[in-house]
Steps between C-alpha positions, in 0.01 A plus 500: 500500500299620192277254327389445143178686587706795628407456867748484785498180711515539877492246777238587764674638807435313825632529853741209515489489886123484489512226241736301718273555810190377318695208367601395852177584676272313265736246352428631147740470204708803413297573188164483687638728773623744236161507329323562834726795578470645150120492524488636860280217625354565842476236773163363391617467139813316612285271715277425197797347311475166672188542711131585465322792662122498526341777295283725718297813449706802599215751477268394783585811699495737203233770522442525125444127469269477806285793395484365146381161628225681692396678180471173299340311793224760514451473124474119529257518792282742302529290184629800300590452135879529475696600187858376477718712272852391413784597268547300178843357589568180696500668842162662440345195339615267772393732780150517338501118469566466877207725576273298266608174667419653842162658410383188318599291804266703721234534223512882503373714208778656294621587154849575377657708233843500340546819292573473130845651452397700189129574569516566877860588567684423827324442828210680654355805320186708521409399145528130593293535817232683303460178313537261796240665726231379263546162670419669834797414720480610858873466549798499261825322580792617294802269489837591347359843419316795656787675683492792259129488418367794699253617235359150451461440871339846545248390242424182699454710815254734329300190399508355856717203397760393754854413391807302613841535327755219538810614310878529511561778248611854585210688652391863456486745791248589620390140487195406291189520718418127501339353805817301557840468328744221553831612356836473677616813317263707720791478746270458801666213673557232238736665250736214570267285289504725197667217304175294507279493185126560501421126489710436813321782684167358378597148620574617856190720504269211393670277752405748779151540361448119471588460868282794604185360326607139571518400138644149438665591175850355459690803374838315531437303183498829310839607640654406167294786345662740748845375399397525132401866540813576707731359232315662208491838665876472560469533873815410699513138611626599839372501855130423512487443124772240536299311765190520277696359206647211698162418656311526171737277312510245786118473529401526137306209358421487124192294573353795696564752224357395166584829330872492559498122441344557158752770404781269597363219288452729199866603528626142545641577843556248771289516812741693721434863561783749516561877501627519139189336364277739696689807379588407145226259399177523700523875564540612137219263389261650758615851412445453128121542541541845659754599239288401197143603590380200697558634850257271675644170365752451782235542769265267321770235481608539862150499653299241303453140612375392159769290333372586152529871561846446648606311194355767262634803685842342536517442125364848427766661720770286334388631163503855625847455655640362179352799314655729760841342446485551123400867532767555765766341281408720205512817718835416643642434152373845396667692791827672417700411813815666370323833445357488852847417638655799323245735663659400835224618726475395865146379435400323179196647320353313205204649320330302229134591412408154368599276796215291649425643846511156648867458407630822640613340825682213328684729261596731788635195696707391196652849461571517872677165493700592189613846609497445879315827532140606587297467183169660393305397194228725367234448235194676354159422655228692318535862612759420770832321558525180705826393657659227703822531697747249645785603727821384654540448874670834556223723364139493634285551187177479700590802706605687188166434332314607812697830500411560136134432586510742794641768265230431236756398241317168443121439505503185714728216598656303774770248583764377737882520507554259210203562271237761414238592241340827413308717252601839376402763242687487171610867544675412831719212385822698479415688823454163669833373369681808624335466839612131538857580391523784751341284772759232429782750550342632822471145635883474489466167333823366369536226243695192556473299179770254603407134495527358854595141567493325832813292475756355262466123477687226319332305221535195736238675728242477231332190639186389680649514856600862451163594355312317776699700748415841355135386460474516878438873481213462259257625389687734265346817374503876540748600780614138524623438146631173367873507589733616228849345449817574313661205316833523319635343182210341315470428130200437273480139378150527346236771463153502353214753476175394677157639410668763282597703816711297748851359468573159654873423530724237643812656662809301592760595763874447464462200737259340257175560690188575291239755600159547338413867458214717380502866388160667509573850375504647150641292213631831362727555799879468505471225756281294264746555218791372713305197623431410136844579346780546759747207513732598788473482880303772676360577848128487586261652758187298540237345726459129565151360477315174437310402192306190403555291191321167458377540861856507629663786684810655347712803586569784270679834524294806398762725334482862596827627347841391376853645477764392251 
C-alpha cells in the first residue's frame, strides 16, 4: 500500500504463537501481547507492566566504578579543588548539575565549566584546559566528553592534574591516559550498558561515592534529571532505562524541584510530569542556552536554590528557545528538500555556511526525520567547518565519526550510534563526504523507508479504555515508540491551521464516530494539502495520545500518513 507521502505501509511482523502464549501466560489483551512481542521485551520489562521493581545500582562490582570512587574519595579527603567539565547539551549540563549538588552537599571546593559552542568548541581540548588550569584544579572530571581527548588529557598529566572521564561516546584506541575512564564502550565487562547516557553513569557513580564516604545526600530526588538526560539524548527507553523512567516518574514531586516546576508554570502545563514534556518542552528549553551562546544557563537553573534566579533563568531560557524556534523555522523554509531528494544519496549532506552552530543538530534531526536517512549538516566556523550528524537505527554514526578521526579526516569529534558532532578543515569536506558514503556501503546498511504500524484497528477502538490498555507499556520513547495504528475509511469534517504550522482536523468514520487529529509535519506537504482540501474517505496511519484542554483529558490521533 503506497501512501500520499510515497511511503509503503507495512504491519510489524510478530510471531503469532508467541503473542498467544504471552496473552495466556500474563492475561494480557491481544494488542498488548502483540506490542510486547514487537518490541522484544525481556522478562523484567514484561514484569514492569503491572508491577514495580526497586531500582538498584548495577555497578557495585564494576572495576572502573570502584577505582574511580577511590580516586574521588582521595581528592575529597585531601580537599583538592575539583573542576567539573561537561558538554553543552542536556546530558552534559545535567551530569554537571548532579556533581554540583553532590559537592555542595559535602561542602567540597569545586568549579565547573560548560564550553561555549562557538568559542571553545566541543568537549575537552588542550586550548580549553590551558585556560581552566588558571583556577588551579587538582582533578578534572569530564562528563559527557573526554573519550577522544587524548591531547587534552596529556596536557593535564604534564601539569600533574588528575582526571576522570565519565562518558558514553565512542572512545579512541589507545584510550586517553586519564587516571580513570568510565565508559561502557571500553568493552571491558559492561558493554551491555552502552545504551546509558553520561548522566545515568554519573548518577550511579555518585550513588556509590555517597555510600563510600557516608554522605546523606538524597540522590533519588534527582532521578528525574537522569530521565530528562536519557530522553533528550535519545537513549533507548528499554531495560535499565525503562526502570529508571518508571521510577523517576513515580517518585517525582514538583514541590521538590523548583526549576522544572517554574518551567511548567511558564508553559501553562498542568502539574503532571510525562516523557513528552521532558523531551519536547523542558529539554529544548534547557538546550537553547547551549545553542545560542549561554551554555551555563541550564546548569545555573538546575542547581540554584534561589527562587528569583530560577524565575529569571527560566524566562531567559524561554526567550532563547523562542529565538531558536524562529531561526530554525527560517532555515527549514530556506532548504530545498526537492533538490536534496533528487541527489538520492544514502546519507544526506547539507552544507550552508551561514547556519548558527547551535542549530546544526536540530536541522540534522529534521532532515533525518524527513528523508529517513542519516543526515549531516555542516557550516562555517571561522577557519574551519563545524558539523552535527543524526542517524537512523541501522547506521552507527558515532563509529563512523570515530573512524574518520582515526584516519585524520576530521580534526576532532565524537558521538554515539544516533548522534555525533565534529570539526574538519574546509579543504576536506568533500573527502569526508566520500568517506562516509563509502563507510555506509561497507556497513551493508539497507534502507527500509516503509512506515510500520502495529495493528489495524476499527474507529470504535478509538476510546479511553483502549488507550488505557496500551498505556500499560509506558513510558514510550526511543525503542519503545508510541504504538502506531491503521484506521480505514475516515473523512475530514473540519480542519484548521494552528500556530501557522500544525493542522488540527476532525475526522469522521462511516459509522459516524468522530476522531480529533493533529498533523505536526510541514504545511507544504501533500498530506497537509489533503487534510485541508480532500472531501472523500481515506485511510490513516497514526498514534493515539492524550492532550489537555481546559484541564480535561482528551484523545487525539497524531497523523503520520494517509492513503486515498
